[in-house]
C-alpha positions in Angstrom: 32.6 0.7 33.7 32.8 -0.8 37.1 32.6 -4.6 37.1 33.8 -5.6 40.6 34.4 -4.1 44.0 36.8 -4.9 46.9 36.8 -2.5 49.8 38.1 0.8 48.4 39.1 -0.7 45.1 37.1 -1.0 41.9 37.8 -3.3 38.9 37.0 -1.3 35.8 36.8 -2.1 32.1 37.3 0.6 29.5 35.8 0.9 26.0 38.8 -0.9 24.6 38.1 -3.9 26.9 41.2 -3.3 29.1 40.8 -4.3 32.7 42.4 -3.0 35.9 41.9 -2.0 39.5 41.6 1.6 40.6 41.2 3.3 44.0 37.8 5.0 44.5 39.5 8.3 45.2 40.5 8.4 41.5 36.9 7.9 40.2 34.3 10.6 39.6 30.7 10.4 40.7 29.5 12.1 37.6 27.9 9.9 35.0 29.8 10.0 31.7 30.1 8.1 28.5 32.4 7.9 25.5 31.5 8.4 21.8 32.1 5.1 20.0 30.9 6.2 16.5 33.3 7.8 14.0 31.1 10.9 14.0 28.1 11.3 16.2 25.7 14.2 15.6 24.5 16.1 18.6 20.9 17.5 18.3 19.0 20.2 20.1 16.2 17.8 21.0 15.7 14.1 21.4 14.7 13.4 17.8 16.5 13.2 14.5 14.3 16.1 13.3 15.8 18.5 15.8 18.5 21.0 14.8 22.0 19.5 14.6 24.4 21.3 17.0 27.8 19.5 16.6 29.6 16.4 15.2 31.5 14.6 18.0 34.4 12.3 17.1 35.1 8.8 18.4 36.7 8.9 21.8 35.0 12.2 23.0 34.0 12.1 26.6 30.5 13.5 27.4 28.8 14.1 30.8 25.4 12.6 31.0 22.6 14.8 32.4 19.6 12.5 31.8 18.5 9.7 29.4 15.1 8.9 28.0 14.2 6.1 25.6 17.0 6.0 23.0 18.5 9.4 23.7 20.7 11.0 26.4 21.1 14.7 27.2 24.8 15.5 27.5 27.4 18.2 27.9 30.9 18.3 26.4 33.1 21.3 26.3 30.9 24.2 25.2 28.1 22.0 23.7 24.9 20.8 25.3 22.4 18.6 23.5 21.0 15.1 22.8 22.9 12.1 21.5 21.6 8.6 20.4 22.4 6.0 23.1 23.6 3.6 20.5 26.6 5.9 19.7 27.8 5.9 23.4 29.7 3.5 25.5 29.5 3.4 29.3 25.8 3.5 29.9 24.2 0.9 32.1 
């Protein structure tokens, strides 16, 4: 998560609360988040009544496609589906 900027440098904070400066050339423009629950279930739709697709372990990186209400549509590896926002770190 970017918390400060200075020219081409960004001060970032990771999900373990470590801080540091990094050059913008090392950052991706893709929106991403990290799973912070021990096991987070990915669903085919944005409801708990949808079909479960996969269980993601804590620390798994996911690419955010879109978010609505309490859910985000994500991709990770070969899986695409919906995750509860509360189980993700890095969303603003």
